[in-house]
N, C-alpha and C positions, 0 to 999 in steps of 0.2 A: 549241453551245459552241465557242469558238476552240481550235485546236490549235497550240501554239507549239513550234518547234524550240528546241534549246538555243541556237543562234545568235540566234534571235529574242529570247530572254531577255537575252542579252548586249547586243543592240542597244538594248533598252529601258533598260538601265542605263548603257551607254557610248555616249552619243549625240552627244558633241561631237567633231568631226572631228580626227583625229590629225595633227599636223604631219609626222610621219615617214611614216605610211602613206598619207595623203591631203593632200599639201601644198597643192594648189590649193583644195580644199574648206576647208581650215583658213584659208588667207589670205582667202578669201571670207567666212568666218564672222567673223573678227576685224576685218574692214575697218571696220565701223561701231561697234566696241567701244572703250572707253577702257581703257587698261592701268593697273592699280593697282600702283605700284612703291614700293620703298624703296631709295634709293641706286641701285645698278645691278641690283637683284633684281626679277624679275617675281613679284608676289604673287597676282594674280588678274585677271579680266576684269570690266568693269562695263558694264551696259546703258546705252544713251543716256539714257533717262529718269532713271536713278539719277545718272548723271554730271552731268546738267543741274542737279539739285537740289544735288549736292555743290559745284558751282561758285557757288552762291548763298549768300553769307555769312549772309543773313537766315534761311535754312532749315537751314544746316549748320555755321555758325560760321566763324571766321577762321583755323582751324588746318589748312587744306587748301592744298596747293601744287599748282597746276594749270597744265598746258600744253594745247594743242589735242588731244593724244593721250594724255596721262598725268595721273594724279592721285596725289599722295603725302600721307601723314599726317605733320604736323609733330610734333616732340617729340624731346628729346634723350635720353630714357630710356624704358625699358619702361613704367614707371609713368605718365609724362606722356603717352605715346602712348595708353595704355589709357584714361586719364581723358578725353583729347580725343575719342576715338571714342565713348566712353560718352555724353558730352555731346551729340554729334551724334545718336546713336540715341535718346536721351531726347526731343530735340526732335521727331524724326520720329514717334516713338510717340505723343507727346501730340497732334500735329497729324493723326495717322492717315494718313500719307503712303503707307505700304506695308502691304498685307494680311498679308505674311509676319510682320510684327512683332506681329500680334495673337496670335501663338503665343509671346510672350515667356516664356522659361523661367527667367530669373534664374540661368542657368548660364553660366560663362565657358569659352570655348575658346581655346587658345593658337594664335598665328600665328607661324610660324617663319621665321627667316633660315637660310642654309646652316649645316651642322654642328650643327643642333638648338638654336640660340640662339633664345630667345623674343623676338620684336619687341614684341608687345603681346598683350593679351587682349581678346576681343570677346564680346558676348552671342551665345549659340548660335544663336538664331533669325535673326540678321542676317548670318551668314556668306555665304549665297548672294547677297546684294545686292552683295557685293564679289568673288564668285567665288573665295572662299578655300578652301583644302584643310581638310577636317574629318576627324576620326579616330574610329573606333569599335573595339570589341572584341566579337567574335561567337564563341559556343561551340556546338558540335554535340555533344549527348550521344547515344550510340548503344549498341546491344546486338547482339552476334553470336549466331547460332544457326540450326541447320538447320530449325527450325520456321517461320522467316520466309521468305517468297518472296524470293529473291535473297541469302539468308543473313544479312540484317542488318535492323535496324529503328531508326528515329531518333525520339527524343522531340521532338514537333513541337507548338508552341503555336498556338492561334488567338487573334489579337489581339482585344481588346475591340471590340465594335461601337459603342461610344461614343467611341472614339479619333478625333481630328480627321484623322489620316493613316492611310491604308490600313485602315480599320475592317473587322474580320472576316476579314482576310487571314491566311495562314499565315506563320510567322516562324521564325527559328532558335531553338534551345532557350533560349539566353540571348543578349542583345545590348544594348549601350548605348554612348552617346557617351563618349569619353575627355575629361573636363573637366580644367581646370587643377588641378594638384596630384595627379592620379592617373596611375598607370602603366596600361598595357593589362591586365596581370595583376590588379592591384587593382580595376580596373573590372569584370573578369569575376567576381571574388570577390564584390564588392558586388552586382552585378546578379543573380548566381546566388541570393543570399539574397532579394533584393527581388522578383524576378520568378518564381522557380521553387522557392523554399523549400528549396534545396539546402544541406546543411551546409557551413560554411566549411572545416572540416578535410578533408572529402572533396574539395572543389574544389582546395584547396591541394595535396593529395597527388596527385590523379589528372589534373587538367587539364593538357594539354600544348600548348604553342605549336607550331603546325605551319606557320606562314607568314603571308602576307597577301594580300589582293586589293586592287586599285586600279583605278579607272575614272573617267570624267568624265561625270557625270549632268547632264541638263537637266530641270528641274522639270516635272512633269506634273500631270494632274488629280487623282491620288491624293495629292498632297502639299499642304501648307498654303501659301497665298500665291500670288504671281504665277506665271503660266506662263512657262517659258523662262529662269528664273534658272539660273545656272551653278554646279554643285556638284561639284568634284573631291573624291573621297573615298578614304580608305585604311581598310580594316578588317583589324585583326590577328585571326587565326583561331586557335581552340583546339579540340581534340577532348577529349571526356570519355568514356572507355570504361567503360561500366557493365555489361559482360558479367559474369554471375554475381552481380550485386548486385540481386536481386529486392526487397530491402528499400528500395531507393532509387527513389522515384517522384516526379518533379517535380510540384509543385502550385502553383496561383496563390497569390500572397501579397499582391499589390496589385491595382489596377484596370486594369493594363495587359493582362492575359491572361484569357481566358474559361476555357480548358481546355487540357490537354495530352493528346496521343494518341501512343501508340507505333505509328508508321506504318512498315510494311515498305517495301522499295525500290520495289515495283510501285505502291503507293499514292503514294509520293513522286513517282515519275516521272509518274504520271497527274495529280497536282496541279500539277506544273511545266508540263506540256503544256496544262493548262486555265487557266494564268495565275493560280493561287490564291495564290502566294507574293508577299509584299512584294518590290518590285523588286530591292533590293540583297541581300535574303536568298536569292533564287533564285541569284544569282551565288555566294554563299558555299556553297550546296548543290552547285553545279557544281564548285567547287574541291574540295569534299569527295569528290565522285564521281571526279574526276581522280586525286586522291591515293590513293584506295582501289581504283583499277583498275576502276572501274565504267564510266567513260567512257574509251575507249582509241582509238588511231588506227585500229584495225580495225573498231570499231563506230560511229564518229562521223566523217563526212566533213569536218566543219569543225573537227576537233580542234585543229590548230595555231593557227587564228585565234581560237578560244575561249580557249586557253591564253594567247596574247599579249594579247588584249583585256582579260582580267580580271586581268592583271598589268601594267597599262599604266604606262609611265614618264611621270610627270607633269612638266610643264614648270616647276613651282614648287618652291621649297625645301620639304623635308619634315622630319619629326622625326628 
């Protein structure tokens, strides 16, 4: 069984070269990519095969503005741009041009200009085709106590083995994408009920926002669709301290989760080392460990790189 270091887990999640840390590698990586822009803003990176299809009006429509290195979406309003990209994606889906669209969710994600202004909305499963930033909310429920090795245990779900992405992997207690019309906190409240059967009043009272993680993922074998799609992501993180609440036990409510286990820190560390966590959920756990003084500069030689990499400054406008 493989043994992964904490930095290995970060590398799995943050695989796109950073312009600031590795400028030469970054320039090499983007040299054959097309830049997705709006006015002067960089929105994402597009692979050559996707760019070729976007430049074909018969396959993508006439509402794309192209140059040899850039592609922009036409439309004078948020609604018009949203309608235009939806028409393109509908054509692609009907023609079966991209495997990633087989996972069509019917959920819309917002795409931002600077200062949190929404430029348009896009089908969730299509974001990686354009290298667009996506957002999620992840919550870690935990219990403190001397009976647990390490003094703490985390409520940890096992993902359903029928899921198309990361089947059977470990996850964060609650996690979900932030769709249009939802805030991060309301996403946590909704997902807590749907995934873990946690009472709404408990979550609203006890869940605390503790920061965010950000990274630039390249799609891999565990994900749906083409390999190498670019997915910059931001996860807003919450903690839920359930110490003293023996009456609160997360339980599966939908088909997303098989079971929950209250895992002590040694079990969590062993599961991380074995690569049992979903890629981005491992990063959320590392952030939890840093905040709770479990990972420190004294016990982790790559401490500073880990901290920097899981709080990456993305080159795109964010919410």
